[in-house]
C-alpha positions as CSV (number, residue, x, y, z in Angstrom):
1,M,2.6,-14.4,-8.8
2,K,0.5,-11.6,-10.1
3,I,-0.2,-8.0,-9.5
4,R,-3.4,-6.4,-10.4
5,Q,-2.6,-3.8,-13.0
6,S,-6.0,-2.2,-13.9
7,L,-6.2,1.4,-12.9
8,R,-9.3,2.5,-11.1
9,I,-10.9,5.8,-12.2
10,I,-11.3,8.1,-9.2
11,I,-11.9,11.8,-8.8
12,Y,-9.1,12.5,-6.4
13,V,-5.9,10.6,-5.7
14,F,-4.3,10.9,-2.3
15,P,-0.6,10.9,-3.2
16,L,0.4,8.3,-0.6
17,V,-2.0,5.5,-1.7
18,F,-0.2,4.4,-4.8
19,F,2.8,3.4,-2.8
20,I,1.2,0.2,-1.9
21,Y,1.0,-2.0,-4.9
22,S,2.4,-5.0,-3.2
23,C,4.2,-8.1,-4.4
24,K,2.9,-11.3,-3.0
25,Y,5.2,-13.0,-1.9
26,S,10.8,3.5,14.5
27,K,10.5,5.8,15.9
28,K,13.5,4.7,18.0
29,E,16.9,3.5,16.9
30,S,17.8,-0.1,17.5
31,K,18.3,-0.9,21.1
32,E,19.5,-4.4,20.4
33,P,23.3,-5.0,20.5
34,K,22.9,-7.3,17.5
35,E,21.1,-5.6,14.7
36,I,18.8,-8.3,13.2
37,I,16.8,-5.8,11.1
38,R,19.3,-4.0,9.0
39,V,18.5,-1.1,6.8
40,N,20.6,-1.1,3.6
41,Y,21.2,1.3,0.8
42,P,23.1,-1.0,-1.6
43,E,25.1,0.5,-4.5
44,T,23.9,-2.0,-7.1
45,Y,20.3,-1.5,-6.1
46,E,20.6,2.2,-6.4
47,L,22.3,1.7,-9.8
48,A,19.3,-0.3,-11.0
49,N,16.8,2.3,-9.8
50,I,18.8,5.2,-11.4
51,I,18.8,3.3,-14.7
52,L,15.0,2.8,-14.5
53,A,14.5,6.4,-13.6
54,L,16.3,7.5,-16.7
55,T,14.2,5.4,-19.1
56,E,11.2,7.0,-20.9
57,Y,8.8,4.9,-18.8
58,G,10.5,6.0,-15.6
59,K,10.2,9.6,-16.6
60,T,6.6,9.5,-17.8
61,D,4.8,7.1,-15.5
62,K,3.5,9.1,-12.6
63,W,3.7,6.4,-9.9
64,E,6.5,4.0,-10.8
65,V,9.5,6.3,-10.0
66,R,9.3,9.0,-7.4
67,Q,10.0,12.3,-9.2
68,G,10.4,16.0,-8.5
69,F,12.7,16.0,-5.5
70,D,16.3,17.4,-5.2
71,Y,18.1,14.1,-5.5
72,Y,16.0,13.1,-8.6
73,N,16.9,16.3,-10.3
74,K,20.5,15.8,-9.4
75,V,20.4,12.3,-11.0
76,Q,18.8,13.5,-14.2
77,E,21.4,16.3,-14.6
78,Y,24.5,14.1,-13.8
79,F,23.4,11.3,-16.2
80,K,22.3,13.6,-19.0
81,P,25.4,12.7,-21.1
82,V,24.3,9.1,-21.3
83,N,20.7,9.7,-22.0
84,E,21.1,8.0,-25.4
85,H,22.8,4.9,-24.0
86,P,21.3,1.7,-25.6
87,L,20.7,0.2,-22.2
88,L,17.9,2.7,-21.5
89,D,15.9,1.6,-24.5
90,S,16.5,-2.1,-23.7
91,V,15.0,-1.8,-20.1
92,N,12.3,0.7,-21.0
93,Y,9.5,-1.4,-19.4
94,S,5.8,-0.6,-18.8
95,R,3.0,-1.5,-16.4
96,T,2.2,-4.6,-18.4
97,R,5.8,-5.7,-18.1
98,W,5.9,-5.2,-14.4
99,E,7.5,-8.6,-13.7
100,E,10.6,-7.6,-15.8
101,Y,10.7,-4.1,-14.2
102,L,10.5,-5.5,-10.7
103,S,13.0,-8.3,-11.5
104,F,15.5,-5.8,-13.0
105,R,15.2,-3.6,-9.9
106,T,15.2,-6.3,-7.3
107,D,17.7,-8.8,-8.8
108,S,20.4,-6.1,-8.7
109,Y,20.6,-6.7,-5.0
110,A,22.3,-10.0,-5.8
111,F,25.2,-8.3,-7.5
112,E,28.5,-6.6,-6.5
113,F,31.4,-4.9,-8.1
114,D,34.6,-6.9,-8.4
115,E,38.2,-5.5,-8.2
116,N,37.9,-4.5,-11.9
117,N,34.7,-2.5,-11.3
118,Q,32.7,-5.1,-13.2
119,L,29.4,-6.4,-11.9
120,K,29.1,-10.0,-10.9
121,R,26.6,-12.2,-9.0
122,K,27.4,-12.8,-5.4
123,F,24.4,-15.1,-4.7
124,D,21.7,-17.0,-6.5
125,F,18.6,-14.8,-6.0
126,Y,15.8,-14.0,-8.5
127,A,12.8,-11.9,-7.5
128,N,10.4,-13.5,-10.0
129,K,10.8,-17.0,-11.2
130,G,11.4,-17.1,-15.0
131,F,12.7,-13.6,-15.2
132,Q,16.4,-12.5,-15.1
133,P,16.6,-9.1,-17.0
134,F,19.5,-7.8,-14.9
135,D,21.6,-10.8,-16.0
136,N,20.5,-10.6,-19.6
137,H,21.6,-7.0,-19.8
138,L,24.8,-7.3,-17.8
139,D,27.2,-6.3,-20.6
140,L,25.2,-3.1,-21.3
141,I,24.9,-2.3,-17.6
142,N,28.7,-2.6,-17.1
143,D,29.2,-0.4,-20.2
144,F,26.7,2.1,-18.7
145,V,28.5,2.1,-15.4
146,Q,31.8,2.9,-17.1
147,K,30.5,5.6,-19.5
148,S,28.4,7.4,-16.9
149,N,31.0,7.2,-14.2
150,F,28.2,5.9,-11.9
151,R,30.5,4.8,-9.1
152,K,31.9,8.3,-8.7
153,F,28.4,9.7,-8.4
154,F,27.4,7.1,-5.8
155,A,30.5,7.9,-3.7
156,Q,29.8,11.6,-4.0
157,N,26.3,11.2,-2.5
158,K,27.2,8.8,0.3
159,D,26.3,11.3,3.0
160,Y,22.9,11.7,1.5
161,Y,22.4,7.9,1.5
162,N,23.5,7.7,5.1
163,S,21.1,10.5,6.2
164,V,18.2,8.8,4.5
165,T,19.0,5.5,6.1
166,D,19.4,7.0,9.5
167,K,16.2,9.0,9.4
168,Y,14.3,5.9,8.1
169,K,15.6,3.8,11.1
170,K,14.6,6.5,13.6
171,T,11.0,6.9,12.3
172,Q,9.7,3.5,11.2
173,Y,9.2,1.5,14.4
174,L,11.4,-1.3,13.2
175,N,12.0,-2.9,16.6
176,E,8.4,-2.4,17.7
177,M,7.2,-4.2,14.6
178,R,9.5,-7.1,15.1
179,E,8.8,-7.5,18.8
180,F,5.0,-7.3,18.1
181,L,5.1,-9.9,15.4
182,I,7.3,-12.3,17.4
183,K,5.0,-12.0,20.4
184,E,1.8,-12.7,18.3
185,F,3.2,-15.3,15.9
186,G,6.4,-16.7,17.4
187,E,9.9,-16.2,16.0
188,Q,10.0,-17.2,12.4
189,Y,13.7,-16.5,11.9
190,S,16.7,-18.0,13.6
191,N,19.2,-15.9,15.5
192,N,21.6,-16.4,12.6
193,E,19.1,-15.3,10.0
194,K,19.5,-11.8,8.7
195,Y,16.5,-9.5,8.1
196,N,17.2,-6.6,5.7
197,V,15.2,-3.5,4.7
198,V,16.5,-2.3,1.3
199,L,16.1,1.3,0.3
200,S,16.1,3.6,-2.7
201,P,14.2,6.9,-2.9
202,F,13.1,6.1,-6.4
203,V,10.9,3.2,-5.4
204,Y,7.4,4.5,-5.6
205,R,5.4,1.4,-6.3
206,M,5.5,-2.4,-5.8
207,N,6.9,-3.0,-2.3
208,C,8.0,-6.6,-2.0
209,H,9.2,-9.2,0.6
210,R,11.6,-11.8,-0.6
211,D,13.7,-14.7,0.8
212,I,17.2,-14.0,-0.5
213,D,18.6,-17.3,0.6
214,S,18.2,-19.8,3.5
215,M,19.7,-17.3,5.9
216,T,18.5,-13.9,4.6
217,V,15.2,-12.2,4.0
218,A,14.6,-8.7,2.6
219,D,11.9,-6.1,2.2
220,F,12.3,-3.8,-0.8
221,I,10.3,-0.9,0.4
222,T,9.0,2.6,-0.4
223,I,10.5,5.5,1.6
224,P,8.0,8.1,3.0
225,D,8.3,11.6,1.6
226,Y,9.1,13.1,5.0
227,V,12.2,10.9,5.3
228,L,13.6,12.4,2.1
229,S,12.8,16.0,3.0
230,D,14.2,18.5,5.5
231,T,11.1,20.8,5.1
232,I,8.3,18.3,5.7
233,S,7.3,18.3,9.3
234,I,6.7,14.8,10.7
235,N,3.6,14.1,12.7
236,E,2.2,11.0,14.3
237,K,-0.5,10.4,11.7
238,D,2.1,10.5,8.9
239,I,4.2,7.9,10.6
240,A,1.3,5.7,11.4
241,T,0.2,5.8,7.8
242,S,3.6,5.3,6.2
243,I,4.7,2.4,8.3
244,H,2.0,0.4,6.7
245,N,4.2,-0.1,3.6
246,L,6.9,-2.0,5.6
247,F,4.6,-3.6,8.2
248,T,2.4,-5.4,5.6
249,E,5.5,-6.7,3.9
250,M,7.3,-7.7,7.1
251,D,4.3,-9.5,8.6
252,H,3.9,-11.7,5.5
253,G,6.9,-13.5,7.0
254,Y,4.8,-14.3,10.1
255,V,1.3,-14.5,8.7
256,N,2.0,-16.8,5.8
257,P,3.8,-19.6,7.8
258,T,1.0,-19.4,10.4
259,T,-1.6,-19.8,7.7
260,N,0.2,-22.9,6.6
261,Q,-0.2,-24.4,10.1
262,Y,-3.9,-24.0,9.7
263,K,-4.0,-25.3,6.1
264,E,-6.9,-27.7,6.5
265,L,-9.0,-25.2,8.4
266,V,-8.4,-22.5,5.7
267,N,-9.3,-24.9,2.9
268,K,-12.5,-25.9,4.8
269,N,-13.7,-22.5,6.1
270,F,-12.4,-19.8,3.7
271,N,-13.8,-19.7,0.2
272,A,-11.5,-17.3,-1.6
273,D,-13.8,-17.0,-4.5
274,L,-16.4,-15.3,-2.3
275,W,-13.9,-12.9,-0.7
276,D,-12.0,-11.8,-3.8
277,N,-12.8,-9.5,-6.6
278,E,-10.1,-9.9,-9.2
279,S,-7.2,-9.0,-6.9
280,G,-4.8,-11.3,-8.7
281,Y,-4.1,-13.2,-5.5
282,N,-6.7,-16.0,-5.9
283,E,-4.6,-18.7,-7.4
284,N,-4.5,-22.4,-6.7
285,D,-5.5,-22.9,-3.1
286,G,-6.6,-19.2,-2.5
287,F,-4.2,-18.9,0.5
288,G,-3.0,-15.6,-1.0
289,V,-6.4,-14.0,-0.5
290,F,-6.7,-15.0,3.1
291,N,-3.1,-13.9,3.8
292,E,-3.7,-10.4,2.4
293,Y,-6.8,-10.0,4.5
294,M,-5.0,-11.2,7.6
295,T,-1.8,-9.2,6.9
296,W,-3.7,-5.9,6.6
297,A,-5.9,-6.6,9.6
298,V,-2.9,-7.3,11.8
299,Y,-1.6,-3.9,10.9
300,D,-4.7,-2.4,12.5
301,I,-4.0,-4.2,15.7
302,F,-0.5,-2.8,15.7
303,L,-2.0,0.7,15.2
304,K,-4.3,0.2,18.2
305,K,-1.3,-0.6,20.3
306,Y,1.1,2.2,19.2
307,F,-1.3,4.9,17.8
308,P,-4.5,4.4,19.8
309,D,-5.8,8.0,19.2
310,I,-5.6,7.9,15.4
311,A,-5.8,4.1,14.8
312,N,-9.5,4.2,13.6
313,E,-8.9,6.9,11.1
314,V,-5.7,5.6,9.6
315,G,-6.9,2.0,9.6
316,L,-10.1,3.0,7.8
317,N,-8.1,4.8,5.1
318,W,-6.1,1.6,4.4
319,S,-9.3,-0.4,4.4
320,F,-10.5,1.8,1.6
321,Q,-7.2,1.1,-0.2
322,N,-7.3,-2.6,0.3
323,E,-10.9,-2.8,-0.9
324,S,-9.9,-1.0,-4.1
325,R,-7.3,-3.7,-4.7
326,G,-10.1,-6.4,-4.8
327,F,-10.4,-7.3,-1.1
328,E,-13.9,-5.9,-0.8
329,Y,-14.6,-7.0,2.7
330,S,-11.4,-5.7,4.3
331,Q,-13.1,-3.6,6.9
332,L,-15.5,-6.4,7.9
333,F,-12.6,-8.8,8.3
334,T,-10.4,-6.4,10.2
335,Q,-13.2,-5.4,12.6
336,Q,-13.8,-9.0,13.4
337,L,-10.2,-9.7,14.1
338,L,-10.0,-6.6,16.3
339,S,-13.1,-7.8,18.2
340,L,-11.6,-11.2,18.8
341,Y,-8.3,-9.7,19.8
342,N,-9.9,-7.3,22.3
343,K,-11.8,-10.2,23.9
344,K,-8.9,-12.7,23.9
345,K,-7.9,-14.5,27.1
346,N,-4.7,-13.7,28.9
347,G,-1.8,-15.4,27.1
348,E,-3.7,-15.8,23.8
349,T,-2.1,-14.4,20.7
350,L,-3.1,-13.8,17.1
351,N,-1.8,-17.3,16.3
352,D,-4.4,-18.7,18.7
353,L,-7.2,-16.7,17.1
354,Y,-6.9,-18.3,13.7
355,S,-9.4,-21.1,14.4
356,K,-12.0,-18.6,15.7
357,M,-11.4,-16.3,12.8
358,L,-11.8,-19.1,10.3
359,K,-15.0,-20.3,12.0
360,W,-16.4,-16.8,11.7
361,S,-15.3,-16.6,8.0
362,S,-17.2,-19.9,7.3
363,E,-20.5,-18.4,8.6
364,I,-20.3,-14.9,7.4
365,Q,-19.3,-15.8,3.8
366,K,-22.7,-17.4,3.3
367,D,-24.3,-14.0,3.1
368,L,-21.5,-11.7,1.8
369,S,-22.7,-8.8,-0.3
370,K,-21.2,-5.5,-1.4
371,P,-23.4,-2.5,-1.0
372,K,-23.3,0.1,-3.8
373,I,-25.0,3.3,-4.9
374,I,-27.8,2.6,-7.3
375,S,-29.1,6.1,-7.7
376,P,-27.8,8.4,-9.0
377,K,-25.8,6.0,-11.1
378,D,-23.3,8.2,-12.9
379,S,-24.6,11.8,-13.0
380,T,-27.6,13.8,-12.3
381,S,-28.7,17.3,-13.3
382,I,-30.0,19.6,-10.5
383,N,-30.4,23.2,-9.9
384,F,-27.5,24.5,-7.8
385,S,-28.8,26.8,-5.0
386,E,-27.9,27.9,-1.6
387,K,-29.1,24.6,-0.3
388,T,-29.2,21.9,-3.0
389,K,-31.1,18.8,-2.1
390,I,-29.5,15.4,-2.8
391,A,-31.0,11.9,-2.5
392,I,-28.9,8.7,-2.7
393,S,-30.3,5.2,-2.9
394,F,-28.4,2.0,-2.0
395,S,-28.6,-1.6,-3.0
396,E,-29.1,-2.7,0.6
397,P,-29.7,-1.0,4.0
398,I,-26.9,1.2,5.2
399,K,-26.2,2.0,8.9
400,K,-28.3,5.1,9.7
401,N,-25.4,7.1,11.3
402,D,-26.0,10.7,12.4
403,T,-23.0,11.9,10.3
404,I,-21.6,10.8,7.0
405,T,-18.5,12.1,5.2
406,M,-18.6,13.3,1.7
407,I,-15.7,14.5,-0.5
408,L,-16.7,17.4,-2.8
409,S,-14.5,17.8,-5.9
410,D,-14.5,19.5,-9.2
411,G,-12.1,17.0,-10.7
412,K,-9.3,19.5,-10.8
413,N,-8.2,21.6,-7.9
414,L,-11.0,21.6,-5.5
415,R,-11.2,18.9,-2.8
416,K,-13.2,19.5,0.3
417,V,-14.0,16.9,3.0
418,I,-17.5,17.6,4.5
419,D,-19.2,15.9,7.4
420,L,-22.9,15.9,6.7
421,N,-25.2,15.9,9.7
422,G,-28.8,16.5,10.6
423,T,-28.3,20.0,12.0
424,D,-26.4,21.6,9.2
425,N,-27.5,19.5,6.2
426,K,-30.9,18.0,7.3
427,L,-29.5,14.5,6.9
428,K,-32.3,12.1,6.9
429,W,-32.5,8.3,6.4
430,T,-35.6,6.6,4.8
431,E,-36.6,3.2,3.5
432,N,-34.9,1.5,6.5
433,G,-31.5,2.9,5.5
434,K,-31.7,2.3,1.7
435,T,-32.0,6.0,1.0
436,V,-30.3,9.1,2.5
437,E,-31.2,12.7,1.9
438,F,-29.3,15.9,2.7
439,E,-28.8,19.5,1.7
440,I,-25.5,20.9,0.5
441,N,-24.4,24.3,-0.7
442,L,-23.0,24.0,-4.2
443,P,-21.6,27.4,-5.4
444,N,-22.6,28.4,-8.9
445,N,-19.0,29.3,-9.9
446,R,-18.7,25.8,-11.3
447,N,-20.9,23.9,-13.7
448,A,-20.4,20.5,-12.1
449,Y,-19.2,18.7,-9.0
450,Y,-18.3,15.2,-8.0
451,L,-19.7,13.8,-4.8
452,Q,-17.4,11.0,-3.5
453,F,-17.7,8.7,-0.6
454,N,-15.5,6.2,1.3
455,W,-12.1,7.4,0.3
456,W,-9.0,8.8,2.0
457,G,-10.0,11.5,4.5
458,T,-13.4,9.9,5.3
459,I,-14.1,9.8,9.0
460,H,-17.8,8.7,8.9
461,P,-18.1,6.1,6.1
462,L,-21.1,4.6,4.4
463,I,-21.3,1.1,5.7
464,S,-24.0,-1.5,5.4
465,E,-25.9,-3.0,8.3
466,K,-23.8,-6.1,7.8
467,G,-20.6,-4.1,8.4
468,V,-19.5,-3.9,4.8
469,L,-18.3,-0.6,3.3
470,I,-19.9,0.6,0.1
471,K,-17.4,0.5,-2.8
472,S,-14.3,2.6,-2.1
473,A,-14.2,5.9,-3.9
474,S,-17.9,5.7,-5.0
475,Y,-19.0,8.9,-6.6
476,F,-21.5,10.5,-8.9
477,K,-21.5,13.8,-10.8
478,V,-24.0,16.6,-10.3
479,I,-24.5,19.0,-13.1
480,N,-26.0,22.5,-12.8
481,E,-29.2,22.7,-14.8
């Protein structure tokens, strides 16, 4: 397994998007008398996340550990006396050592405290084959637990953990997700099999889905900010956006087995080399690439069912994100699946659409191309005026929409989403869609601006005549002459 680690340079980072580095492999409370999806806040998992939050890497990396909220501050203060404990140096990982970091965090789920308050394994589970850092540091971890008085801290904060768990269950559409996936793919888990969602507020990156044993599966997931705060108001768009983290882990448990049923068709019709751009998922048979495309596309169908008024906007944002991960034709793939789903016969399910989707993939991949901005390439000098004229050229024809969305940024504090149109901005397409011109007011109080397209907040994207989005977060710099 592999996670793409290269950081992409962008002008503006929407805080939510970095939650979704994924490992490969509800609004309503549960109405079922038998809770098959259980939400857990395990003591040993919280221990591992606290330890990682106290390391130098945990304190300095902006996206690995969630920081700056009340509980984080409480942890830093309580454990200050053990800041020099040798364990913290031993598990001070990095982005390049993500497998050790993830294994240390996730393997802790397999441990429990015995009657002597010593950690011991309760089942044979390892998040990443070939890595067992929690086992390797067990003596130091037990020493840390004793010297820090961790178990007292955990007991003192039990009410907080319960409140987080309860709010998560009430807002994340758990039953709706499960019912939807069962209907579309069939039940993949027996009645005796336990499905767990495992929480810690410190997890800010690398969600993952794992088989714990033959009877237990678990999703180790990011918690939305609004679940952890009493001051953030919750709206439908926030919920629709945040449930993506859990949904795209949970549906791997349904999509992957279904893909295996169509193994020969996938091998014959889906050339992963043509659909992938260094995502890290194109290994061996390339099934990982197809599963990622399908997994994220199925989320859009779920959005259409439960959030029809905002499904297009939220789904488009996640398409930008998926394309930035190396799945460059995410929007194209998703729209085709949506089209087939909308036209399906009574009784047909997503499972039944696999063969149609793969037939389409076989044809469309013969002419796949990624449009990009070819001019201006990086930057251009122009005279800022009340109405500054901008011209952009593309590598292939773009759909000549009446409105396109541009994000204006100064690279610091300014970020303004602007819909450019013919009336206000004299938007004009030429060369059969390979060039677009418009006017924009660029105030003289700054020497330079960044003009960005196809990123979070875009309603009217730049998309080719073939239905492929230009590269996510494409931008160029304009400098005042």
